[in-house]
C-alpha positions in Angstrom: -10.6 26.6 20.1 -8.9 30.0 20.7 -8.2 31.1 24.5 -6.9 34.4 25.4 -5.3 34.7 21.9 -4.0 31.4 21.7 -5.4 28.4 19.5 -5.5 24.8 20.8 -6.8 21.9 18.4 -7.4 18.2 18.0 -6.3 16.5 15.1 -8.6 13.2 14.3 -9.8 10.8 11.6 -12.9 9.2 11.2 -12.8 6.3 8.9 -15.7 3.8 8.2 -17.1 4.5 11.7 -14.1 4.6 13.8 -13.2 8.0 15.0 -9.2 7.7 16.1 -7.6 11.0 18.1 -4.1 11.4 16.6 -3.1 14.5 18.3 -3.9 17.4 20.4 -2.0 20.7 20.3 -1.8 23.1 23.0 0.2 26.3 23.1 3.1 26.0 25.9 1.6 29.3 27.5 -1.5 27.3 28.2 -0.2 23.6 28.9 -1.3 22.3 32.0 -4.6 23.5 32.6 -6.7 20.4 30.9 -7.3 21.7 27.7 -6.4 18.9 25.6 -8.2 16.5 27.8 -11.3 18.8 27.4 -10.9 18.8 24.1 -10.7 15.2 23.7 -13.7 14.7 25.7 -15.7 17.2 23.8 -14.7 15.3 20.6 -16.0 12.0 21.8 -19.1 13.4 23.1 -19.7 14.9 20.0 -19.1 11.4 18.2 -21.3 9.6 20.7 -24.2 11.8 20.1 -23.6 11.3 16.3 -23.9 7.7 16.6 -26.7 7.8 18.5 -28.9 8.9 15.5 -28.9 6.2 13.0 -29.9 3.1 14.6 -27.3 0.7 13.0 -24.6 2.5 14.9 -26.3 2.5 18.5 -24.5 -0.2 19.4 -21.3 1.6 19.4 -22.5 3.9 22.2 -22.7 2.9 25.9 -26.2 3.6 27.0 
């Protein structure tokens, strides 16, 4: 994510259907604005939407 010329990112791994958020990185100039939380939320929302598609993963997502 680029915001006002600064890049923030989330580092995660996906293995065997488990998403593990390893790290979020936000430039010092942009800290304290909720950017890391927003990145984490977006990643989890994406994963929840992905898991709803195949029936065998639906039990992993709260309905």
